[in-house]
PDB file of N, CA, C and O in Angstrom:
ATOM      1  N   UNK A   1     -14.967 -11.541  11.933  1.00  0.00           N
ATOM      2  CA  UNK A   1     -14.497 -12.876  12.230  1.00  0.00           C
ATOM      3  C   UNK A   1     -15.166 -13.832  11.257  1.00  0.00           C
ATOM      4  O   UNK A   1     -16.390 -13.828  11.124  1.00  0.00           O
ATOM      5  N   UNK A   2     -14.398 -14.626  10.597  1.00  0.00           N
ATOM      6  CA  UNK A   2     -14.934 -15.606   9.677  1.00  0.00           C
ATOM      7  C   UNK A   2     -14.186 -16.912   9.767  1.00  0.00           C
ATOM      8  O   UNK A   2     -13.060 -16.961  10.260  1.00  0.00           O
ATOM      9  N   UNK A   3     -14.802 -17.953   9.300  1.00  0.00           N
ATOM     10  CA  UNK A   3     -14.173 -19.259   9.341  1.00  0.00           C
ATOM     11  C   UNK A   3     -13.395 -19.496   8.052  1.00  0.00           C
ATOM     12  O   UNK A   3     -12.210 -19.827   8.093  1.00  0.00           O
ATOM     13  N   UNK A   4     -14.048 -19.330   6.922  1.00  0.00           N
ATOM     14  CA  UNK A   4     -13.371 -19.543   5.642  1.00  0.00           C
ATOM     15  C   UNK A   4     -13.367 -18.288   4.770  1.00  0.00           C
ATOM     16  O   UNK A   4     -12.465 -18.120   3.949  1.00  0.00           O
ATOM     17  N   UNK A   5     -14.335 -17.421   4.924  1.00  0.00           N
ATOM     18  CA  UNK A   5     -14.381 -16.199   4.139  1.00  0.00           C
ATOM     19  C   UNK A   5     -13.423 -15.178   4.746  1.00  0.00           C
ATOM     20  O   UNK A   5     -13.558 -14.788   5.906  1.00  0.00           O
ATOM     21  N   UNK A   6     -12.472 -14.763   3.954  1.00  0.00           N
ATOM     22  CA  UNK A   6     -11.502 -13.785   4.444  1.00  0.00           C
ATOM     23  C   UNK A   6     -11.437 -12.638   3.459  1.00  0.00           C
ATOM     24  O   UNK A   6     -10.938 -12.778   2.342  1.00  0.00           O
ATOM     25  N   UNK A   7     -11.940 -11.523   3.885  1.00  0.00           N
ATOM     26  CA  UNK A   7     -11.915 -10.343   3.036  1.00  0.00           C
ATOM     27  C   UNK A   7     -12.101  -9.117   3.916  1.00  0.00           C
ATOM     28  O   UNK A   7     -13.018  -9.059   4.735  1.00  0.00           O
ATOM     29  N   UNK A   8     -11.242  -8.163   3.741  1.00  0.00           N
ATOM     30  CA  UNK A   8     -11.385  -6.943   4.523  1.00  0.00           C
ATOM     31  C   UNK A   8     -12.605  -6.146   4.087  1.00  0.00           C
ATOM     32  O   UNK A   8     -13.035  -5.233   4.792  1.00  0.00           O
ATOM     33  N   UNK A   9     -13.165  -6.482   2.930  1.00  0.00           N
ATOM     34  CA  UNK A   9     -14.310  -5.740   2.413  1.00  0.00           C
ATOM     35  C   UNK A   9     -15.646  -6.404   2.762  1.00  0.00           C
ATOM     36  O   UNK A   9     -16.705  -5.820   2.531  1.00  0.00           O
ATOM     37  N   UNK A  10     -15.601  -7.615   3.313  1.00  0.00           N
ATOM     38  CA  UNK A  10     -16.821  -8.309   3.687  1.00  0.00           C
ATOM     39  C   UNK A  10     -16.950  -8.271   5.211  1.00  0.00           C
ATOM     40  O   UNK A  10     -16.236  -8.981   5.919  1.00  0.00           O
ATOM     41  N   UNK A  11     -17.853  -7.449   5.701  1.00  0.00           N
ATOM     42  CA  UNK A  11     -18.038  -7.305   7.141  1.00  0.00           C
ATOM     43  C   UNK A  11     -18.941  -8.398   7.714  1.00  0.00           C
ATOM     44  O   UNK A  11     -19.209  -8.422   8.915  1.00  0.00           O
ATOM     45  N   UNK A  12     -19.403  -9.291   6.857  1.00  0.00           N
ATOM     46  CA  UNK A  12     -20.313 -10.348   7.284  1.00  0.00           C
ATOM     47  C   UNK A  12     -19.703 -11.727   7.027  1.00  0.00           C
ATOM     48  O   UNK A  12     -20.410 -12.654   6.633  1.00  0.00           O
ATOM     49  N   UNK A  13     -18.407 -11.863   7.244  1.00  0.00           N
ATOM     50  CA  UNK A  13     -17.709 -13.122   6.971  1.00  0.00           C
ATOM     51  C   UNK A  13     -18.344 -14.308   7.677  1.00  0.00           C
ATOM     52  O   UNK A  13     -18.603 -15.335   7.050  1.00  0.00           O
ATOM     53  N   UNK A  14     -18.592 -14.181   8.955  1.00  0.00           N
ATOM     54  CA  UNK A  14     -19.129 -15.300   9.718  1.00  0.00           C
ATOM     55  C   UNK A  14     -20.539 -15.648   9.252  1.00  0.00           C
ATOM     56  O   UNK A  14     -20.885 -16.825   9.145  1.00  0.00           O
ATOM     57  N   UNK A  15     -21.340 -14.650   8.982  1.00  0.00           N
ATOM     58  CA  UNK A  15     -22.695 -14.901   8.470  1.00  0.00           C
ATOM     59  C   UNK A  15     -22.632 -15.621   7.123  1.00  0.00           C
ATOM     60  O   UNK A  15     -23.453 -16.495   6.846  1.00  0.00           O
ATOM     61  N   UNK A  16     -21.673 -15.259   6.300  1.00  0.00           N
ATOM     62  CA  UNK A  16     -21.510 -15.936   5.007  1.00  0.00           C
ATOM     63  C   UNK A  16     -21.192 -17.406   5.205  1.00  0.00           C
ATOM     64  O   UNK A  16     -21.709 -18.258   4.483  1.00  0.00           O
ATOM     65  N   UNK A  17     -20.352 -17.706   6.169  1.00  0.00           N
ATOM     66  CA  UNK A  17     -20.028 -19.102   6.454  1.00  0.00           C
ATOM     67  C   UNK A  17     -21.240 -19.858   6.984  1.00  0.00           C
ATOM     68  O   UNK A  17     -21.468 -21.007   6.603  1.00  0.00           O
ATOM     69  N   UNK A  18     -22.010 -19.233   7.848  1.00  0.00           N
ATOM     70  CA  UNK A  18     -23.170 -19.899   8.430  1.00  0.00           C
ATOM     71  C   UNK A  18     -24.228 -20.235   7.388  1.00  0.00           C
ATOM     72  O   UNK A  18     -24.884 -21.271   7.494  1.00  0.00           O
ATOM     73  N   UNK A  19     -24.406 -19.386   6.388  1.00  0.00           N
ATOM     74  CA  UNK A  19     -25.459 -19.649   5.407  1.00  0.00           C
ATOM     75  C   UNK A  19     -25.055 -20.689   4.365  1.00  0.00           C
ATOM     76  O   UNK A  19     -25.890 -21.117   3.568  1.00  0.00           O
ATOM     77  N   UNK A  20     -23.797 -21.098   4.360  1.00  0.00           N
ATOM     78  CA  UNK A  20     -23.330 -22.082   3.392  1.00  0.00           C
ATOM     79  C   UNK A  20     -24.081 -23.412   3.474  1.00  0.00           C
ATOM     80  O   UNK A  20     -24.167 -24.125   2.474  1.00  0.00           O
ATOM     81  N   UNK A  21     -24.619 -23.756   4.626  1.00  0.00           N
ATOM     82  CA  UNK A  21     -25.320 -25.041   4.756  1.00  0.00           C
ATOM     83  C   UNK A  21     -26.577 -25.083   3.879  1.00  0.00           C
ATOM     84  O   UNK A  21     -27.077 -26.165   3.570  1.00  0.00           O
ATOM     85  N   UNK A  22     -27.083 -23.929   3.480  1.00  0.00           N
ATOM     86  CA  UNK A  22     -28.272 -23.878   2.627  1.00  0.00           C
ATOM     87  C   UNK A  22     -27.925 -23.805   1.141  1.00  0.00           C
ATOM     88  O   UNK A  22     -28.812 -23.917   0.295  1.00  0.00           O
ATOM     89  N   UNK A  23     -26.673 -23.623   0.823  1.00  0.00           N
ATOM     90  CA  UNK A  23     -26.262 -23.484  -0.580  1.00  0.00           C
ATOM     91  C   UNK A  23     -26.634 -24.693  -1.432  1.00  0.00           C
ATOM     92  O   UNK A  23     -27.092 -24.489  -2.557  1.00  0.00           O
ATOM     93  N   UNK A  24     -26.470 -25.944  -0.979  1.00  0.00           N
ATOM     94  CA  UNK A  24     -26.831 -27.069  -1.848  1.00  0.00           C
ATOM     95  C   UNK A  24     -28.291 -27.055  -2.295  1.00  0.00           C
ATOM     96  O   UNK A  24     -28.591 -27.440  -3.425  1.00  0.00           O
ATOM     97  N   UNK A  25     -29.189 -26.624  -1.440  1.00  0.00           N
ATOM     98  CA  UNK A  25     -30.603 -26.562  -1.811  1.00  0.00           C
ATOM     99  C   UNK A  25     -30.813 -25.552  -2.934  1.00  0.00           C
ATOM    100  O   UNK A  25     -31.492 -25.846  -3.917  1.00  0.00           O
ATOM    101  N   UNK A  26     -30.243 -24.384  -2.793  1.00  0.00           N
ATOM    102  CA  UNK A  26     -30.382 -23.348  -3.827  1.00  0.00           C
ATOM    103  C   UNK A  26     -29.713 -23.797  -5.119  1.00  0.00           C
ATOM    104  O   UNK A  26     -30.274 -23.632  -6.202  1.00  0.00           O
ATOM    105  N   UNK A  27     -28.517 -24.363  -5.009  1.00  0.00           N
ATOM    106  CA  UNK A  27     -27.809 -24.837  -6.197  1.00  0.00           C
ATOM    107  C   UNK A  27     -28.621 -25.885  -6.935  1.00  0.00           C
ATOM    108  O   UNK A  27     -28.673 -25.872  -8.165  1.00  0.00           O
ATOM    109  N   UNK A  28     -29.259 -26.798  -6.201  1.00  0.00           N
ATOM    110  CA  UNK A  28     -30.066 -27.836  -6.821  1.00  0.00           C
ATOM    111  C   UNK A  28     -31.256 -27.235  -7.569  1.00  0.00           C
ATOM    112  O   UNK A  28     -31.552 -27.635  -8.695  1.00  0.00           O
ATOM    113  N   UNK A  29     -31.920 -26.296  -6.953  1.00  0.00           N
ATOM    114  CA  UNK A  29     -33.072 -25.653  -7.599  1.00  0.00           C
ATOM    115  C   UNK A  29     -32.637 -24.922  -8.865  1.00  0.00           C
ATOM    116  O   UNK A  29     -33.307 -25.004  -9.895  1.00  0.00           O
ATOM    117  N   UNK A  30     -31.534 -24.221  -8.789  1.00  0.00           N
ATOM    118  CA  UNK A  30     -31.037 -23.499  -9.967  1.00  0.00           C
ATOM    119  C   UNK A  30     -30.677 -24.490 -11.071  1.00  0.00           C
ATOM    120  O   UNK A  30     -31.037 -24.292 -12.232  1.00  0.00           O
ATOM    121  N   UNK A  31     -29.970 -25.548 -10.708  1.00  0.00           N
ATOM    122  CA  UNK A  31     -29.546 -26.525 -11.722  1.00  0.00           C
ATOM    123  C   UNK A  31     -30.733 -27.194 -12.392  1.00  0.00           C
ATOM    124  O   UNK A  31     -30.716 -27.418 -13.603  1.00  0.00           O
ATOM    125  N   UNK A  32     -31.756 -27.512 -11.626  1.00  0.00           N
ATOM    126  CA  UNK A  32     -32.914 -28.224 -12.170  1.00  0.00           C
ATOM    127  C   UNK A  32     -33.869 -27.329 -12.948  1.00  0.00           C
ATOM    128  O   UNK A  32     -34.633 -27.827 -13.775  1.00  0.00           O
ATOM    129  N   UNK A  33     -33.846 -26.027 -12.706  1.00  0.00           N
ATOM    130  CA  UNK A  33     -34.908 -25.182 -13.247  1.00  0.00           C
ATOM    131  C   UNK A  33     -34.474 -24.050 -14.158  1.00  0.00           C
ATOM    132  O   UNK A  33     -35.296 -23.538 -14.917  1.00  0.00           O
ATOM    133  N   UNK A  34     -33.254 -23.654 -14.112  1.00  0.00           N
ATOM    134  CA  UNK A  34     -32.875 -22.454 -14.857  1.00  0.00           C
ATOM    135  C   UNK A  34     -31.938 -22.824 -15.993  1.00  0.00           C
ATOM    136  O   UNK A  34     -30.922 -23.492 -15.800  1.00  0.00           O
ATOM    137  N   UNK A  35     -32.309 -22.374 -17.177  1.00  0.00           N
ATOM    138  CA  UNK A  35     -31.477 -22.662 -18.337  1.00  0.00           C
ATOM    139  C   UNK A  35     -30.544 -21.485 -18.594  1.00  0.00           C
ATOM    140  O   UNK A  35     -29.912 -20.985 -17.664  1.00  0.00           O
ATOM    141  N   UNK A  36     -30.451 -21.048 -19.816  1.00  0.00           N
ATOM    142  CA  UNK A  36     -29.501 -19.990 -20.159  1.00  0.00           C
ATOM    143  C   UNK A  36     -30.023 -18.595 -19.853  1.00  0.00           C
ATOM    144  O   UNK A  36     -29.237 -17.659 -19.707  1.00  0.00           O
ATOM    145  N   UNK A  37     -31.326 -18.447 -19.756  1.00  0.00           N
ATOM    146  CA  UNK A  37     -31.918 -17.130 -19.509  1.00  0.00           C
ATOM    147  C   UNK A  37     -32.655 -17.144 -18.170  1.00  0.00           C
ATOM    148  O   UNK A  37     -33.379 -18.093 -17.867  1.00  0.00           O
ATOM    149  N   UNK A  38     -32.473 -16.114 -17.385  1.00  0.00           N
ATOM    150  CA  UNK A  38     -33.096 -16.009 -16.068  1.00  0.00           C
ATOM    151  C   UNK A  38     -34.407 -15.252 -16.218  1.00  0.00           C
ATOM    152  O   UNK A  38     -34.412 -14.024 -16.311  1.00  0.00           O
ATOM    153  N   UNK A  39     -35.521 -15.982 -16.240  1.00  0.00           N
ATOM    154  CA  UNK A  39     -36.832 -15.401 -16.523  1.00  0.00           C
ATOM    155  C   UNK A  39     -37.604 -15.085 -15.247  1.00  0.00           C
ATOM    156  O   UNK A  39     -37.172 -15.415 -14.143  1.00  0.00           O
ATOM    157  N   UNK A  40     -38.729 -14.455 -15.419  1.00  0.00           N
ATOM    158  CA  UNK A  40     -39.615 -14.153 -14.295  1.00  0.00           C
ATOM    159  C   UNK A  40     -40.091 -15.447 -13.629  1.00  0.00           C
ATOM    160  O   UNK A  40     -40.190 -15.528 -12.405  1.00  0.00           O
ATOM    161  N   UNK A  41     -40.381 -16.448 -14.447  1.00  0.00           N
ATOM    162  CA  UNK A  41     -40.795 -17.739 -13.904  1.00  0.00           C
ATOM    163  C   UNK A  41     -39.667 -18.374 -13.084  1.00  0.00           C
ATOM    164  O   UNK A  41     -39.929 -18.997 -12.055  1.00  0.00           O
ATOM    165  N   UNK A  42     -38.440 -18.223 -13.523  1.00  0.00           N
ATOM    166  CA  UNK A  42     -37.291 -18.739 -12.774  1.00  0.00           C
ATOM    167  C   UNK A  42     -37.177 -18.046 -11.419  1.00  0.00           C
ATOM    168  O   UNK A  42     -36.848 -18.677 -10.415  1.00  0.00           O
ATOM    169  N   UNK A  43     -37.446 -16.763 -11.402  1.00  0.00           N
ATOM    170  CA  UNK A  43     -37.405 -16.015 -10.138  1.00  0.00           C
ATOM    171  C   UNK A  43     -38.473 -16.533  -9.179  1.00  0.00           C
ATOM    172  O   UNK A  43     -38.231 -16.638  -7.977  1.00  0.00           O
ATOM    173  N   UNK A  44     -39.646 -16.854  -9.706  1.00  0.00           N
ATOM    174  CA  UNK A  44     -40.716 -17.419  -8.869  1.00  0.00           C
ATOM    175  C   UNK A  44     -40.295 -18.760  -8.277  1.00  0.00           C
ATOM    176  O   UNK A  44     -40.591 -19.059  -7.120  1.00  0.00           O
ATOM    177  N   UNK A  45     -39.611 -19.552  -9.071  1.00  0.00           N
ATOM    178  CA  UNK A  45     -39.147 -20.853  -8.583  1.00  0.00           C
ATOM    179  C   UNK A  45     -38.152 -20.679  -7.431  1.00  0.00           C
ATOM    180  O   UNK A  45     -38.167 -21.444  -6.467  1.00  0.00           O
ATOM    181  N   UNK A  46     -37.304 -19.681  -7.541  1.00  0.00           N
ATOM    182  CA  UNK A  46     -36.347 -19.442  -6.463  1.00  0.00           C
ATOM    183  C   UNK A  46     -37.038 -18.938  -5.203  1.00  0.00           C
ATOM    184  O   UNK A  46     -36.686 -19.341  -4.094  1.00  0.00           O
ATOM    185  N   UNK A  47     -38.017 -18.062  -5.369  1.00  0.00           N
ATOM    186  CA  UNK A  47     -38.758 -17.564  -4.211  1.00  0.00           C
ATOM    187  C   UNK A  47     -39.511 -18.709  -3.541  1.00  0.00           C
ATOM    188  O   UNK A  47     -39.677 -18.725  -2.322  1.00  0.00           O
ATOM    189  N   UNK A  48     -39.960 -19.658  -4.342  1.00  0.00           N
ATOM    190  CA  UNK A  48     -40.707 -20.806  -3.825  1.00  0.00           C
ATOM    191  C   UNK A  48     -39.852 -21.697  -2.915  1.00  0.00           C
ATOM    192  O   UNK A  48     -40.381 -22.601  -2.269  1.00  0.00           O
ATOM    193  N   UNK A  49     -38.565 -21.456  -2.859  1.00  0.00           N
ATOM    194  CA  UNK A  49     -37.683 -22.246  -1.999  1.00  0.00           C
ATOM    195  C   UNK A  49     -38.151 -22.191  -0.548  1.00  0.00           C
ATOM    196  O   UNK A  49     -37.911 -23.131   0.210  1.00  0.00           O
ATOM    197  N   UNK A  50     -38.802 -21.125  -0.159  1.00  0.00           N
ATOM    198  CA  UNK A  50     -39.281 -20.995   1.215  1.00  0.00           C
ATOM    199  C   UNK A  50     -40.426 -21.950   1.516  1.00  0.00           C
ATOM    200  O   UNK A  50     -40.766 -22.163   2.679  1.00  0.00           O
ATOM    201  N   UNK A  51     -41.026 -22.530   0.474  1.00  0.00           N
ATOM    202  CA  UNK A  51     -42.061 -23.540   0.664  1.00  0.00           C
ATOM    203  C   UNK A  51     -41.493 -24.962   0.684  1.00  0.00           C
ATOM    204  O   UNK A  51     -42.229 -25.930   0.874  1.00  0.00           O
ATOM    205  N   UNK A  52     -40.193 -25.075   0.489  1.00  0.00           N
ATOM    206  CA  UNK A  52     -39.535 -26.382   0.548  1.00  0.00           C
ATOM    207  C   UNK A  52     -39.343 -26.784   2.006  1.00  0.00           C
ATOM    208  O   UNK A  52     -39.267 -25.945   2.903  1.00  0.00           O
ATOM    209  N   UNK A  53     -39.269 -28.072   2.206  1.00  0.00           N
ATOM    210  CA  UNK A  53     -39.023 -28.578   3.559  1.00  0.00           C
ATOM    211  C   UNK A  53     -37.637 -29.191   3.634  1.00  0.00           C
ATOM    212  O   UNK A  53     -37.144 -29.771   2.667  1.00  0.00           O
ATOM    213  N   UNK A  54     -37.025 -29.054   4.782  1.00  0.00           N
ATOM    214  CA  UNK A  54     -35.752 -29.686   5.090  1.00  0.00           C
ATOM    215  C   UNK A  54     -35.934 -30.434   6.408  1.00  0.00           C
ATOM    216  O   UNK A  54     -36.903 -30.211   7.133  1.00  0.00           O
ATOM    217  N   UNK A  55     -35.007 -31.307   6.703  1.00  0.00           N
ATOM    218  CA  UNK A  55     -35.062 -32.048   7.966  1.00  0.00           C
ATOM    219  C   UNK A  55     -34.064 -31.432   8.930  1.00  0.00           C
ATOM    220  O   UNK A  55     -32.882 -31.294   8.613  1.00  0.00           O
ATOM    221  N   UNK A  56     -34.545 -31.063  10.105  1.00  0.00           N
ATOM    222  CA  UNK A  56     -33.684 -30.495  11.132  1.00  0.00           C
ATOM    223  C   UNK A  56     -34.260 -30.878  12.496  1.00  0.00           C
ATOM    224  O   UNK A  56     -35.475 -30.838  12.693  1.00  0.00           O
ATOM    225  N   UNK A  57     -33.410 -31.238  13.408  1.00  0.00           N
ATOM    226  CA  UNK A  57     -33.817 -31.725  14.740  1.00  0.00           C
ATOM    227  C   UNK A  57     -34.783 -32.896  14.626  1.00  0.00           C
ATOM    228  O   UNK A  57     -35.743 -33.008  15.389  1.00  0.00           O
ATOM    229  N   UNK A  58     -34.511 -33.764  13.658  1.00  0.00           N
ATOM    230  CA  UNK A  58     -35.312 -34.978  13.430  1.00  0.00           C
ATOM    231  C   UNK A  58     -36.763 -34.696  13.055  1.00  0.00           C
ATOM    232  O   UNK A  58     -37.640 -35.532  13.275  1.00  0.00           O
ATOM    233  N   UNK A  59     -37.014 -33.515  12.486  1.00  0.00           N
ATOM    234  CA  UNK A  59     -38.368 -33.168  12.033  1.00  0.00           C
ATOM    235  C   UNK A  59     -38.277 -32.474  10.686  1.00  0.00           C
ATOM    236  O   UNK A  59     -37.287 -31.807  10.385  1.00  0.00           O
ATOM    237  N   UNK A  60     -39.312 -32.635   9.883  1.00  0.00           N
ATOM    238  CA  UNK A  60     -39.396 -31.903   8.629  1.00  0.00           C
ATOM    239  C   UNK A  60     -39.938 -30.510   8.928  1.00  0.00           C
ATOM    240  O   UNK A  60     -40.976 -30.358   9.571  1.00  0.00           O
ATOM    241  N   UNK A  61     -39.228 -29.512   8.456  1.00  0.00           N
ATOM    242  CA  UNK A  61     -39.600 -28.114   8.703  1.00  0.00           C
ATOM    243  C   UNK A  61     -39.522 -27.332   7.396  1.00  0.00           C
ATOM    244  O   UNK A  61     -38.728 -27.656   6.514  1.00  0.00           O
ATOM    245  N   UNK A  62     -40.354 -26.302   7.282  1.00  0.00           N
ATOM    246  CA  UNK A  62     -40.197 -25.385   6.165  1.00  0.00           C
ATOM    247  C   UNK A  62     -38.849 -24.689   6.306  1.00  0.00           C
ATOM    248  O   UNK A  62     -38.344 -24.502   7.413  1.00  0.00           O
ATOM    249  N   UNK A  63     -38.279 -24.311   5.174  1.00  0.00           N
ATOM    250  CA  UNK A  63     -36.950 -23.709   5.165  1.00  0.00           C
ATOM    251  C   UNK A  63     -36.851 -22.530   6.127  1.00  0.00           C
ATOM    252  O   UNK A  63     -35.876 -22.421   6.870  1.00  0.00           O
ATOM    253  N   UNK A  64     -37.843 -21.650   6.122  1.00  0.00           N
ATOM    254  CA  UNK A  64     -37.807 -20.487   7.014  1.00  0.00           C
ATOM    255  C   UNK A  64     -37.726 -20.878   8.477  1.00  0.00           C
ATOM    256  O   UNK A  64     -36.976 -20.272   9.242  1.00  0.00           O
ATOM    257  N   UNK A  65     -38.494 -21.887   8.872  1.00  0.00           N
ATOM    258  CA  UNK A  65     -38.438 -22.372  10.254  1.00  0.00           C
ATOM    259  C   UNK A  65     -37.094 -23.005  10.559  1.00  0.00           C
ATOM    260  O   UNK A  65     -36.572 -22.866  11.665  1.00  0.00           O
ATOM    261  N   UNK A  66     -36.531 -23.702   9.579  1.00  0.00           N
ATOM    262  CA  UNK A  66     -35.252 -24.361   9.809  1.00  0.00           C
ATOM    263  C   UNK A  66     -34.137 -23.345  10.022  1.00  0.00           C
ATOM    264  O   UNK A  66     -33.213 -23.589  10.798  1.00  0.00           O
ATOM    265  N   UNK A  67     -34.218 -22.215   9.340  1.00  0.00           N
ATOM    266  CA  UNK A  67     -33.207 -21.166   9.529  1.00  0.00           C
ATOM    267  C   UNK A  67     -33.248 -20.681  10.979  1.00  0.00           C
ATOM    268  O   UNK A  67     -32.205 -20.479  11.600  1.00  0.00           O
ATOM    269  N   UNK A  68     -34.435 -20.499  11.505  1.00  0.00           N
ATOM    270  CA  UNK A  68     -34.576 -20.054  12.891  1.00  0.00           C
ATOM    271  C   UNK A  68     -33.991 -21.083  13.869  1.00  0.00           C
ATOM    272  O   UNK A  68     -33.286 -20.719  14.810  1.00  0.00           O
ATOM    273  N   UNK A  69     -34.285 -22.349  13.643  1.00  0.00           N
ATOM    274  CA  UNK A  69     -33.759 -23.414  14.506  1.00  0.00           C
ATOM    275  C   UNK A  69     -32.239 -23.478  14.402  1.00  0.00           C
ATOM    276  O   UNK A  69     -31.544 -23.574  15.414  1.00  0.00           O
ATOM    277  N   UNK A  70     -31.734 -23.425  13.189  1.00  0.00           N
ATOM    278  CA  UNK A  70     -30.296 -23.491  12.930  1.00  0.00           C
ATOM    279  C   UNK A  70     -29.551 -22.326  13.590  1.00  0.00           C
ATOM    280  O   UNK A  70     -28.569 -22.533  14.303  1.00  0.00           O
ATOM    281  N   UNK A  71     -30.026 -21.105  13.349  1.00  0.00           N
ATOM    282  CA  UNK A  71     -29.364 -19.919  13.906  1.00  0.00           C
ATOM    283  C   UNK A  71     -29.454 -19.910  15.428  1.00  0.00           C
ATOM    284  O   UNK A  71     -28.488 -19.557  16.104  1.00  0.00           O
ATOM    285  N   UNK A  72     -30.598 -20.293  15.966  1.00  0.00           N
ATOM    286  CA  UNK A  72     -30.744 -20.359  17.417  1.00  0.00           C
ATOM    287  C   UNK A  72     -29.732 -21.336  18.017  1.00  0.00           C
ATOM    288  O   UNK A  72     -29.133 -21.045  19.052  1.00  0.00           O
ATOM    289  N   UNK A  73     -29.537 -22.489  17.376  1.00  0.00           N
ATOM    290  CA  UNK A  73     -28.567 -23.455  17.896  1.00  0.00           C
ATOM    291  C   UNK A  73     -27.145 -22.919  17.798  1.00  0.00           C
ATOM    292  O   UNK A  73     -26.319 -23.183  18.672  1.00  0.00           O
ATOM    293  N   UNK A  74     -26.856 -22.164  16.733  1.00  0.00           N
ATOM    294  CA  UNK A  74     -25.521 -21.562  16.596  1.00  0.00           C
ATOM    295  C   UNK A  74     -25.255 -20.547  17.692  1.00  0.00           C
ATOM    296  O   UNK A  74     -24.185 -20.542  18.300  1.00  0.00           O
ATOM    297  N   UNK A  75     -26.227 -19.695  17.940  1.00  0.00           N
ATOM    298  CA  UNK A  75     -26.070 -18.648  18.969  1.00  0.00           C
ATOM    299  C   UNK A  75     -25.888 -19.290  20.341  1.00  0.00           C
ATOM    300  O   UNK A  75     -25.002 -18.892  21.097  1.00  0.00           O
ATOM    301  N   UNK A  76     -26.712 -20.271  20.665  1.00  0.00           N
ATOM    302  CA  UNK A  76     -26.579 -20.941  21.958  1.00  0.00           C
ATOM    303  C   UNK A  76     -25.223 -21.627  22.089  1.00  0.00           C
ATOM    304  O   UNK A  76     -24.591 -21.563  23.143  1.00  0.00           O
ATOM    305  N   UNK A  77     -24.779 -22.277  21.029  1.00  0.00           N
ATOM    306  CA  UNK A  77     -23.487 -22.955  21.057  1.00  0.00           C
ATOM    307  C   UNK A  77     -22.344 -21.955  21.262  1.00  0.00           C
ATOM    308  O   UNK A  77     -21.462 -22.168  22.094  1.00  0.00           O
ATOM    309  N   UNK A  78     -22.373 -20.870  20.498  1.00  0.00           N
ATOM    310  CA  UNK A  78     -21.309 -19.861  20.600  1.00  0.00           C
ATOM    311  C   UNK A  78     -21.305 -19.155  21.957  1.00  0.00           C
ATOM    312  O   UNK A  78     -20.259 -18.703  22.425  1.00  0.00           O
ATOM    313  N   UNK A  79     -22.467 -19.063  22.578  1.00  0.00           N
ATOM    314  CA  UNK A  79     -22.560 -18.447  23.907  1.00  0.00           C
ATOM    315  C   UNK A  79     -22.306 -19.444  25.035  1.00  0.00           C
ATOM    316  O   UNK A  79     -22.379 -19.078  26.208  1.00  0.00           O
ATOM    317  N   UNK A  80     -22.012 -20.691  24.698  1.00  0.00           N
ATOM    318  CA  UNK A  80     -21.749 -21.711  25.701  1.00  0.00           C
ATOM    319  C   UNK A  80     -22.995 -22.194  26.414  1.00  0.00           C
ATOM    320  O   UNK A  80     -22.904 -22.777  27.494  1.00  0.00           O
ATOM    321  N   UNK A  81     -24.164 -21.960  25.821  1.00  0.00           N
ATOM    322  CA  UNK A  81     -25.427 -22.334  26.455  1.00  0.00           C
ATOM    323  C   UNK A  81     -25.974 -23.658  25.941  1.00  0.00           C
ATOM    324  O   UNK A  81     -26.976 -24.155  26.454  1.00  0.00           O
ATOM    325  N   UNK A  82     -25.341 -24.221  24.955  1.00  0.00           N
ATOM    326  CA  UNK A  82     -25.825 -25.481  24.412  1.00  0.00           C
ATOM    327  C   UNK A  82     -24.694 -26.267  23.795  1.00  0.00           C
ATOM    328  O   UNK A  82     -23.667 -25.705  23.413  1.00  0.00           O
ATOM    329  N   UNK A  83     -24.883 -27.563  23.697  1.00  0.00           N
ATOM    330  CA  UNK A  83     -23.859 -28.418  23.106  1.00  0.00           C
ATOM    331  C   UNK A  83     -24.254 -28.920  21.729  1.00  0.00           C
ATOM    332  O   UNK A  83     -23.410 -29.434  20.995  1.00  0.00           O
ATOM    333  N   UNK A  84     -25.509 -28.782  21.369  1.00  0.00           N
ATOM    334  CA  UNK A  84     -25.993 -29.326  20.108  1.00  0.00           C
ATOM    335  C   UNK A  84     -26.091 -28.257  19.037  1.00  0.00           C
ATOM    336  O   UNK A  84     -26.638 -27.177  19.260  1.00  0.00           O
ATOM    337  N   UNK A  85     -25.552 -28.579  17.871  1.00  0.00           N
ATOM    338  CA  UNK A  85     -25.745 -27.748  16.693  1.00  0.00           C
ATOM    339  C   UNK A  85     -26.676 -28.506  15.763  1.00  0.00           C
ATOM    340  O   UNK A  85     -26.485 -29.696  15.511  1.00  0.00           O
ATOM    341  N   UNK A  86     -27.681 -27.813  15.258  1.00  0.00           N
ATOM    342  CA  UNK A  86     -28.648 -28.455  14.383  1.00  0.00           C
ATOM    343  C   UNK A  86     -28.466 -27.941  12.959  1.00  0.00           C
ATOM    344  O   UNK A  86     -28.610 -26.750  12.687  1.00  0.00           O
ATOM    345  N   UNK A  87     -28.147 -28.863  12.063  1.00  0.00           N
ATOM    346  CA  UNK A  87     -27.936 -28.509  10.672  1.00  0.00           C
ATOM    347  C   UNK A  87     -29.065 -29.077   9.814  1.00  0.00           C
ATOM    348  O   UNK A  87     -29.544 -30.182  10.070  1.00  0.00           O
ATOM    349  N   UNK A  88     -29.489 -28.328   8.800  1.00  0.00           N
ATOM    350  CA  UNK A  88     -30.565 -28.824   7.937  1.00  0.00           C
ATOM    351  C   UNK A  88     -30.057 -29.911   6.991  1.00  0.00           C
ATOM    352  O   UNK A  88     -28.905 -29.893   6.558  1.00  0.00           O
ATOM    353  N   UNK A  89     -30.937 -30.847   6.684  1.00  0.00           N
ATOM    354  CA  UNK A  89     -30.659 -31.897   5.705  1.00  0.00           C
ATOM    355  C   UNK A  89     -31.668 -31.739   4.575  1.00  0.00           C
ATOM    356  O   UNK A  89     -32.857 -31.537   4.822  1.00  0.00           O
ATOM    357  N   UNK A  90     -31.196 -31.831   3.345  1.00  0.00           N
ATOM    358  CA  UNK A  90     -32.092 -31.707   2.211  1.00  0.00           C
ATOM    359  C   UNK A  90     -33.016 -32.909   2.120  1.00  0.00           C
ATOM    360  O   UNK A  90     -32.606 -34.046   2.358  1.00  0.00           O
ATOM    361  N   UNK A  91     -34.254 -32.646   1.778  1.00  0.00           N
ATOM    362  CA  UNK A  91     -35.222 -33.707   1.490  1.00  0.00           C
ATOM    363  C   UNK A  91     -35.402 -33.726  -0.020  1.00  0.00           C
ATOM    364  O   UNK A  91     -35.913 -32.772  -0.606  1.00  0.00           O
ATOM    365  N   UNK A  92     -34.992 -34.788  -0.627  1.00  0.00           N
ATOM    366  CA  UNK A  92     -35.090 -34.848  -2.093  1.00  0.00           C
ATOM    367  C   UNK A  92     -36.293 -35.639  -2.537  1.00  0.00           C
ATOM    368  O   UNK A  92     -36.525 -35.789  -3.736  1.00  0.00           O
TER     369      UNK A  92
END
């Protein structure tokens, strides 16, 4: 089951849609830091994304914590246990 991703070969369509909210952060890091060659230092910069903070539930959280909050809100919403969906906001 997917919202926008439709492919008989992708068994994780819905998960792909859910992770799209984090794409702008990754795209920004890539655009600002990576030139024509993907170096070891560039890989370190991408891994460092987990040390970035985003705003979610009116608080600044590390990206890893925000994923947990975001996914938990999605699961509760889909199970009819909650009305609020919490989406991360980039902190620039």
